[in-house]
N, C-alpha and C positions, 0 to 999 in steps of 0.2 A: 618783669620777667628776666631781663638781662642782669639786673643787679642781684636778684635772688640766686640765679645760676652762678654768677661770679663769686658771690660770697660763699656759696656752698663749696665751690672748687677751692677757693682760698682757704677756708677753714679745714677742708679735708687735707690739703697739702701741708698746712702748718701743723695740724694734729699728728700727721704721719711723721713729720720731721722731728717733732718734740718727743715722740714715743721711743726714739732710739732704734731706728731701722738699720738694716745692714747697709754698707757703703754703696752697693750696686744700685739699688732703687732710689737713692737720694736724689739723683738727677731727675728722675721721673716725678718725684714729689715736688721738687723745686719748679719743674715745668708745669705741674698741675696748679701750684700756687700762682705762678706767673700768668697762666691762662685765666685764672679767676680774676686777677687784677685787670687784665686786658678786657675781659668780658664786662666787668663791672663798669669800667670807664667807657666802653663802647668803641674801642680801638681795634681795627682789623677784625670786626665781628664775624663776617662770613667764614674766614679762614680759621680763626681761633675757635669758633663754635663747632666747626667740623672736626678739628683736632680734639677738642674737649669731648665731643660725642664719642669719638673712637676711644679716647682714654677712659672715659666712664664705662663704656661697654666692656672694655678689657678688664677693668677693675671688678665689674660685676661678674664677669666670667670666672675670674680667678679667686674671688671671695664670695662663695655662694650664700654665706650667712647674711650678707648685706646686699644681695642681688637686687632686691626691690628698689632700694634707694638709688643704686647705680643705674638701673634701667630707667627710672624716672629722670635722673639727671642727664643721662644720655639722650633721652627723648627731648628734654628741654633744650639742650645744647644744639641738637639737630634742628629743632624749630627755629632757634635763634640764627643758625647758619643760613636757613632758607629765608627768614623774614628780614634779616638785617638789623642794624642797630637802633633805629628809631630816631625821633627828632632831637632828643636830648642826649647826644653822645658826642664823643670826640670826632668820630667819623663824619657826622652831620656837620659839625663845625668846620672841619678841614675841607671836606669835599662837597658839601651841600647835601641837603636831605632829598632823597629820591622817593617819589610817591608813585604808586601803581594805580593807574586809572583803569577801572573795569568797565568795559562797554556793555550796553544792554543786549547786544547780540543781533540787532538787525543789520542788514547789509549796507544801508546808506550812512550809517554812523550818526544819525540824528538821535537826540535824546527823547524823542516823542514816542509814546507807546503806540503800537499798532491798533487800529480800530477793530472792535469786535464785528464779526460777520453775522 
């Protein structure tokens, strides 16, 4: 999921830069391509995912012809920001992989299921 979103952002940034855009949004397209590389590698995934979600949502707002693609990309980047990079990423290699343990909901913290009454 992280690699797909990163490659989509990278290809979008490179395609926009090679199409000859005006000088003002060049920095935005370079930032989009850089966010794609960082997401694909899994470096600073929560922060970059949140920024990429905002960037994709703004692109979708300002180009309604491709709004479906950008909404999907914004949703994917927001999910990456919330889920984190995963086990095979630069973040996991540098800082260790974080796992979320979900408890079964009983008050004592045991893993045993309650007996039926």
